[in-house]
BAMIDO-692258 format. One record per residue (C-alpha): residue in one letter; residue number from 0; x, y, z. Coordinates in steps of 0.2 Angstrom, whole numbers, plus 5000, padded with zeros to 4 digits. Layout:
[rec A NUM [X Y Z]]
...
//
This chain:
[rec M 0 [4897 5037 4978]]
[rec L 1 [4907 5042 4994]]
[rec E 2 [4911 5060 4999]]
[rec V 3 [4921 5064 5014]]
[rec K 4 [4921 5083 5016]]
[rec K 5 [4933 5091 5028]]
[rec V 6 [4931 5078 5042]]
[rec S 7 [4940 5080 5058]]
[rec K 8 [4940 5070 5074]]
[rec L 9 [4946 5080 5089]]
[rec Y 10 [4951 5074 5106]]
[rec T 11 [4955 5083 5122]]
[rec N 12 [4974 5080 5122]]
[rec R 13 [4977 5080 5104]]
[rec R 14 [4970 5079 5086]]
[rec G 15 [4964 5062 5079]]
[rec V 16 [4961 5066 5061]]
[rec E 17 [4961 5083 5053]]
[rec E 18 [4952 5090 5038]]
[rec I 19 [4951 5073 5029]]
[rec D 20 [4944 5077 5012]]
[rec F 21 [4942 5065 4997]]
[rec S 22 [4928 5057 4986]]
[rec M 23 [4926 5040 4978]]
[rec N 24 [4916 5035 4962]]
[rec R 25 [4906 5020 4959]]
[rec G 26 [4917 5005 4954]]
[rec E 27 [4933 5012 4961]]
[rec I 28 [4944 5001 4972]]
[rec V 29 [4954 5013 4983]]
[rec G 30 [4969 5007 4994]]
[rec F 31 [4969 5016 5011]]
[rec L 32 [4987 5016 5018]]
[rec G 33 [4996 5024 5033]]
[rec P 34 [5007 5019 5047]]
[rec N 35 [5000 5013 5064]]
[rec G 36 [4991 5027 5073]]
[rec A 37 [4989 5038 5057]]
[rec G 38 [4970 5038 5058]]
[rec K 39 [4965 5024 5045]]
[rec T 40 [4954 5015 5057]]
[rec T 41 [4946 5031 5064]]
[rec T 42 [4942 5037 5047]]
[rec M 43 [4934 5020 5042]]
[rec R 44 [4924 5020 5058]]
[rec M 45 [4917 5037 5054]]
[rec I 46 [4913 5032 5036]]
[rec T 47 [4903 5017 5042]]
[rec G 48 [4894 5026 5056]]
[rec Y 49 [4903 5018 5071]]
[rec L 50 [4910 5035 5076]]
[rec N 51 [4903 5052 5074]]
[rec P 52 [4915 5066 5067]]
[rec T 53 [4918 5081 5077]]
[rec R 54 [4916 5091 5062]]
[rec G 55 [4913 5089 5043]]
[rec S 56 [4901 5078 5034]]
[rec I 57 [4901 5061 5026]]
[rec L 58 [4889 5057 5011]]
[rec I 59 [4885 5040 5003]]
[rec D 60 [4876 5042 4987]]
[rec G 61 [4872 5060 4991]]
[rec V 62 [4864 5055 5008]]
[rec S 63 [4872 5062 5024]]
[rec M 64 [4877 5050 5037]]
[rec A 65 [4873 5062 5051]]
[rec D 66 [4855 5066 5044]]
[rec Q 67 [4849 5048 5039]]
[rec P 68 [4861 5036 5047]]
[rec K 69 [4850 5021 5046]]
[rec Q 70 [4847 5023 5027]]
[rec V 71 [4865 5026 5024]]
[rec R 72 [4871 5011 5034]]
[rec R 73 [4860 5000 5022]]
[rec K 74 [4872 5005 5008]]
[rec I 75 [4888 5000 5017]]
[rec G 76 [4896 4983 5020]]
[rec Y 77 [4910 4984 5034]]
[rec L 78 [4923 4971 5038]]
[rec P 79 [4933 4977 5053]]
[rec E 80 [4951 4970 5056]]
[rec T 81 [4943 4958 5069]]
[rec P 82 [4927 4951 5061]]
[rec P 83 [4911 4953 5071]]
[rec L 84 [4907 4935 5074]]
[rec Y 85 [4896 4926 5087]]
[rec L 86 [4908 4911 5091]]
[rec D 87 [4894 4900 5098]]
[rec M 88 [4883 4901 5083]]
[rec R 89 [4884 4890 5068]]
[rec V 90 [4889 4897 5051]]
[rec R 91 [4872 4896 5042]]
[rec D 92 [4863 4902 5058]]
[rec Y 93 [4875 4917 5059]]
[rec L 94 [4872 4922 5041]]
[rec K 95 [4854 4920 5043]]
[rec F 96 [4854 4931 5059]]
[rec V 97 [4864 4945 5048]]
[rec A 98 [4852 4943 5034]]
[rec D 99 [4837 4947 5046]]
[rec L 100 [4847 4962 5053]]
[rec R 101 [4850 4968 5036]]
[rec D 102 [4831 4967 5031]]
[rec I 103 [4834 4954 5017]]
[rec P 104 [4817 4947 5012]]
[rec I 105 [4814 4930 5019]]
[rec R 106 [4810 4923 5002]]
[rec G 107 [4827 4928 4995]]
[rec Q 108 [4837 4923 5010]]
[rec K 109 [4841 4905 5006]]
[rec K 110 [4846 4909 4988]]
[rec R 111 [4857 4924 4994]]
[rec L 112 [4865 4914 5008]]
[rec G 113 [4869 4900 4996]]
[rec E 114 [4877 4912 4984]]
[rec V 115 [4888 4921 4997]]
[rec M 116 [4894 4904 5005]]
[rec D 117 [4898 4897 4988]]
[rec M 118 [4908 4914 4983]]
[rec L 119 [4918 4913 4999]]
[rec G 120 [4921 4894 5000]]
[rec L 121 [4910 4891 5015]]
[rec I 122 [4900 4877 5007]]
[rec G 123 [4902 4861 5018]]
[rec R 124 [4904 4871 5033]]
[rec E 125 [4887 4878 5036]]
[rec G 126 [4884 4868 5051]]
[rec Q 127 [4900 4871 5059]]
[rec V 128 [4902 4881 5075]]
[rec I 129 [4911 4897 5072]]
[rec R 130 [4923 4895 5087]]
[rec G 131 [4930 4879 5078]]
[rec L 132 [4934 4888 5062]]
[rec S 133 [4952 4892 5057]]
[rec K 134 [4957 4911 5057]]
[rec G 135 [4956 4911 5038]]
[rec Y 136 [4938 4904 5038]]
[rec K 137 [4933 4916 5051]]
[rec Q 138 [4940 4930 5040]]
[rec R 139 [4930 4923 5025]]
[rec L 140 [4914 4923 5036]]
[rec G 141 [4917 4941 5041]]
[rec L 142 [4918 4946 5023]]
[rec A 143 [4902 4936 5019]]
[rec Q 144 [4892 4946 5032]]
[rec A 145 [4899 4962 5024]]
[rec I 146 [4893 4958 5007]]
[rec L 147 [4877 4948 5011]]
[rec H 148 [4865 4963 5008]]
[rec E 149 [4874 4968 4992]]
[rec P 150 [4880 4985 4998]]
[rec D 151 [4885 5000 4987]]
[rec L 152 [4901 5003 4997]]
[rec L 153 [4912 4990 5004]]
[rec V 154 [4924 4996 5018]]
[rec L 155 [4937 4982 5021]]
[rec D 156 [4950 4983 5035]]
[rec E 157 [4964 4970 5032]]
[rec P 158 [4953 4958 5022]]
[rec T 159 [4967 4945 5019]]
[rec S 160 [4973 4945 5037]]
[rec G 161 [4976 4927 5042]]
[rec L 162 [4973 4919 5025]]
[rec D 163 [4985 4907 5017]]
[rec P 164 [4993 4911 5000]]
[rec K 165 [4979 4902 4990]]
[rec Q 166 [4965 4910 5000]]
[rec I 167 [4973 4927 4998]]
[rec I 168 [4973 4925 4979]]
[rec E 169 [4955 4920 4979]]
[rec I 170 [4950 4935 4991]]
[rec R 171 [4959 4947 4980]]
[rec K 172 [4951 4940 4964]]
[rec L 173 [4934 4942 4973]]
[rec I 174 [4938 4960 4978]]
[rec R 175 [4942 4964 4960]]
[rec E 176 [4925 4956 4955]]
[rec L 177 [4916 4966 4968]]
[rec G 178 [4924 4982 4962]]
[rec E 179 [4915 4980 4945]]
[rec K 180 [4898 4983 4954]]
[rec H 181 [4903 4991 4971]]
[rec T 182 [4914 5004 4977]]
[rec V 183 [4928 4997 4988]]
[rec L 184 [4939 5006 5001]]
[rec L 185 [4952 4994 5006]]
[rec S 186 [4964 4996 5021]]
[rec T 187 [4980 4985 5021]]
[rec H 188 [4998 4984 5026]]
[rec I 189 [5002 4972 5012]]
[rec L 190 [5008 4985 4999]]
[rec P 191 [5009 4973 4984]]
[rec E 192 [4991 4969 4987]]
[rec V 193 [4987 4987 4984]]
[rec N 194 [4996 4986 4967]]
[rec S 195 [4987 4970 4962]]
[rec I 196 [4970 4976 4967]]
[rec C 197 [4968 4995 4968]]
[rec N 198 [4967 5008 4955]]
[rec R 199 [4969 5022 4967]]
[rec V 200 [4979 5025 4983]]
[rec L 201 [4976 5036 4998]]
[rec I 202 [4990 5039 5010]]
[rec I 203 [4986 5046 5027]]
[rec H 204 [5000 5052 5039]]
[rec Q 205 [4997 5060 5056]]
[rec G 206 [4979 5062 5054]]
[rec K 207 [4980 5070 5037]]
[rec I 208 [4979 5064 5019]]
[rec V 209 [4996 5067 5011]]
[rec S 210 [4994 5059 4994]]
[rec D 211 [4980 5054 4983]]
[rec G 212 [4982 5046 4965]]
[rec K 213 [4986 5031 4955]]
[rec P 214 [5001 5021 4961]]
[rec D 215 [5012 5024 4946]]
[rec E 216 [5007 5043 4946]]
[rec L 217 [5013 5044 4964]]
[rec A 218 [5029 5036 4960]]
[rec G 219 [5032 5048 4945]]
[rec A 220 [5028 5064 4955]]
[rec L 221 [5040 5059 4969]]
[rec A 222 [5055 5054 4958]]
[rec D 223 [5067 5069 4958]]
[rec R 224 [5077 5061 4943]]
[rec F 225 [5074 5050 4928]]
[rec E 226 [5083 5034 4929]]
[rec V 227 [5084 5020 4917]]
[rec N 228 [5093 5003 4917]]
[rec L 229 [5101 4996 4901]]
[rec E 230 [5108 4980 4895]]
[rec V 231 [5121 4985 4881]]
[rec R 232 [5133 4975 4871]]
[rec G 233 [5149 4984 4868]]
[rec P 234 [5166 4990 4875]]
[rec K 235 [5164 4996 4893]]
[rec D 236 [5174 5012 4891]]
[rec A 237 [5166 5017 4874]]
[rec V 238 [5148 5014 4881]]
[rec R 239 [5152 5024 4897]]
[rec E 240 [5160 5039 4887]]
[rec A 241 [5145 5039 4874]]
[rec L 242 [5132 5040 4887]]
[rec A 243 [5141 5052 4898]]
[rec S 244 [5143 5064 4883]]
[rec I 245 [5124 5067 4883]]
[rec P 246 [5121 5084 4890]]
[rec K 247 [5105 5079 4900]]
[rec V 248 [5114 5064 4908]]
[rec A 249 [5121 5067 4926]]
[rec D 250 [5128 5050 4930]]
[rec V 251 [5132 5033 4921]]
[rec S 252 [5136 5018 4932]]
[rec I 253 [5142 5001 4925]]
[rec V 254 [5133 4989 4937]]
[rec Q 255 [5139 4973 4929]]
[rec A 256 [5151 4969 4915]]
[rec E 257 [5151 4951 4908]]
[rec E 258 [5165 4947 4896]]
[rec S 259 [5156 4937 4882]]
[rec A 260 [5165 4926 4869]]
[rec E 261 [5149 4926 4859]]
[rec A 262 [5148 4945 4859]]
[rec A 263 [5166 4946 4853]]
[rec A 264 [5162 4933 4839]]
[rec A 265 [5147 4943 4834]]
[rec G 266 [5158 4958 4833]]
[rec V 267 [5154 4975 4841]]
[rec P 268 [5159 4990 4830]]
[rec N 269 [5173 4999 4840]]
[rec M 270 [5171 5018 4842]]
[rec P 271 [5187 5026 4835]]
[rec G 272 [5194 5040 4845]]
[rec A 273 [5184 5052 4856]]
[rec I 274 [5165 5053 4855]]
[rec E 275 [5159 5068 4844]]
[rec S 276 [5144 5078 4849]]
[rec D 277 [5135 5076 4832]]
[rec I 278 [5128 5059 4829]]
[rec D 279 [5130 5060 4810]]
[rec E 280 [5148 5062 4811]]
[rec Q 281 [5149 5045 4820]]
[rec A 282 [5138 5036 4808]]
[rec V 283 [5144 5022 4797]]
[rec S 284 [5135 5012 4783]]
[rec I 285 [5122 4998 4783]]
[rec A 286 [5116 4987 4770]]
[rec D 287 [5101 4997 4764]]
[rec P 288 [5103 5016 4766]]
[rec D 289 [5084 5018 4764]]
[rec D 290 [5081 5009 4780]]
[rec A 291 [5093 5019 4790]]
[rec P 292 [5086 5027 4805]]
[rec S 293 [5087 5046 4808]]
[rec H 294 [5088 5058 4823]]
[rec D 295 [5084 5076 4822]]
[rec G 296 [5084 5074 4803]]
[rec K 297 [5102 5067 4803]]
[rec A 298 [5104 5050 4794]]
[rec L 299 [5110 5036 4806]]
[rec T 300 [5119 5021 4799]]
[rec V 301 [5129 5006 4806]]
[rec S 302 [5144 4997 4799]]
[rec P 303 [5149 4978 4801]]
[rec T 304 [5167 4984 4801]]
[rec N 305 [5179 4988 4815]]
[rec K 306 [5174 4973 4826]]
[rec V 307 [5180 4973 4843]]
[rec E 308 [5187 4958 4853]]
[rec G 309 [5183 4957 4871]]
[rec A 310 [5166 4965 4870]]
[rec S 311 [5155 4964 4885]]
[rec I 312 [5137 4963 4890]]
[rec L 313 [5135 4978 4901]]
[rec R 314 [5122 4982 4914]]
[rec V 315 [5121 5001 4915]]
[rec K 316 [5112 5013 4926]]
[rec V 317 [5109 5030 4918]]
[rec T 318 [5103 5045 4929]]
[rec S 319 [5097 5061 4921]]
[rec A 320 [5100 5078 4929]]
[rec D 321 [5081 5080 4932]]
[rec Q 322 [5065 5071 4927]]
[rec T 323 [5069 5073 4909]]
[rec D 324 [5066 5057 4899]]
[rec V 325 [5083 5053 4891]]
[rec R 326 [5079 5036 4883]]
[rec E 327 [5078 5042 4865]]
[rec E 328 [5095 5051 4867]]
[rec L 329 [5102 5035 4874]]
[rec F 330 [5096 5024 4859]]
[rec Y 331 [5103 5036 4846]]
[rec R 332 [5120 5039 4855]]
[rec L 333 [5123 5020 4857]]
[rec A 334 [5117 5016 4840]]
[rec A 335 [5129 5029 4833]]
[rec I 336 [5144 5019 4841]]
[rec G 337 [5137 5002 4836]]
[rec A 338 [5133 4996 4853]]
[rec P 339 [5116 4987 4853]]
[rec I 340 [5104 4989 4867]]
[rec L 341 [5098 4972 4873]]
[rec E 342 [5086 4978 4886]]
[rec M 343 [5080 4995 4892]]
[rec Q 344 [5069 4997 4908]]
[rec K 345 [5063 5013 4916]]
[rec V 346 [5066 5014 4935]]
[rec S 347 [5051 5019 4945]]
[rec L 348 [5049 5021 4963]]
[rec S 349 [5040 5006 4971]]
[rec L 350 [5024 5009 4981]]
[rec E 351 [5035 5005 4997]]
[rec D 352 [5047 5019 4992]]
[rec V 353 [5032 5031 4990]]
[rec F 354 [5025 5026 5006]]
[rec L 355 [5041 5028 5016]]
[rec R 356 [5044 5045 5008]]
[rec L 357 [5027 5052 5013]]
[rec T 358 [5026 5044 5030]]
[rec T 359 [5044 5045 5037]]
[rec D 360 [5046 5059 5049]]
[rec E 361 [5059 5059 5062]]
[rec A 362 [5050 5073 5071]]
[rec A 363 [5033 5064 5071]]
[rec E 364 [5023 5064 5087]]
[rec E 365 [5019 5048 5096]]
[rec S 366 [5004 5038 5089]]
[rec V 367 [4987 5040 5097]]
[rec T 368 [4982 5027 5109]]
[rec A 369 [4965 5023 5118]]
[rec E 370 [4972 5027 5135]]
[rec D 371 [4976 5045 5131]]
[rec L 372 [4961 5050 5120]]
[rec Q 373 [4945 5058 5126]]
[rec E 374 [4933 5066 5114]]
[rec A 375 [4932 5085 5116]]
[rec P 376 [4918 5097 5112]]
[rec I 377 [4922 5110 5098]]
[rec L 378 [4927 5124 5110]]
[rec P 379 [4943 5133 5113]]
[rec K 380 [4952 5126 5128]]
[rec A 381 [4938 5114 5131]]
[rec T 382 [4935 5107 5149]]
[rec E 383 [4933 5089 5153]]
[rec P 384 [4916 5084 5147]]
[rec T 385 [4904 5076 5160]]
[rec N 386 [4902 5059 5151]]
[rec P 387 [4916 5059 5139]]
[rec E 388 [4915 5046 5125]]
[rec K 389 [4931 5036 5125]]
[rec G 390 [4941 5038 5109]]
[rec E 391 [4943 5022 5098]]
[rec D 392 [4959 5014 5097]]
[rec D 393 [4967 5017 5080]]
[rec R 394 [4978 5002 5077]]
[rec A 395 [4977 4997 5059]]
//
């Protein structure tokens, strides 16, 4: 649906964005993330035709923005960070004006305007002057003008900015619904919003795409070690020793230990002596041997004997030496000493962690501002152009 091929925006003093290259399929909702000055807004303005790239090409549905800009813009709906509203117009008059600009047939305008206003909660405010609307309703009206002509590609820059929590939930739901029929490129600083809406994330830093993938895949790729949190019932020292004896485990931390009278009454089998390396040597009996679990072909059984007083509910963090998944080993080793796992949760990097890892750079240059940017021709050591086009501010 959208193809951005080796797109750069060059300026006299420094580079704006460099070799941006990605594509989007129909029906995708892609989150576009980056710190201030990274190039998000510049990229989105080039995609929507408000800025011309210095080099590279942008295609919508296989049609080049450079070759047929008018045809391509009909396929795009754009909501900039500041909605493009005429404050002295009334809501219905403004949408009627946009419908005319978008060449929506007159016969279908009344129906379409009604659908969009109902979708965005603008019913009852048709005759209100836009200047008198709250920021949240101005944002809704901006989104209404972006989707009025039913575009194939929606480019949304901070679409939930200024909305109250209820409105944010409604707009997120609407964006998800729009994503079923449209392609949506969404820029936001609210990272939980990306997790709740987007099925893919692009992260830009210093004018370059530094990551592209699903949020959970990005977290897995950046994690240097495998970590898991456990809630275990058993004697602290025995649990720690059992887990630490697993060869692939690098660290075992008892985060919290709660002495439980109920746990002691229930009885947790004690592990006599030091922990042996072979699980079958630690095994004891259970009621039905046929139901006994096994590990690597070795029978694993549990006994109700040797109950321990002072058993604890332990919260344990286990870290492997690398990215190896050690959950199965943890289960069998704790089962062998009769310490039941009450909860097991894999620890994953949050999107916030991923974002900070990819965009934190102490040696990063200062962000680009409108005052120090002038578009430069594609020439080595370019001289000052006669009528330079002022670079756009890239605050996102």
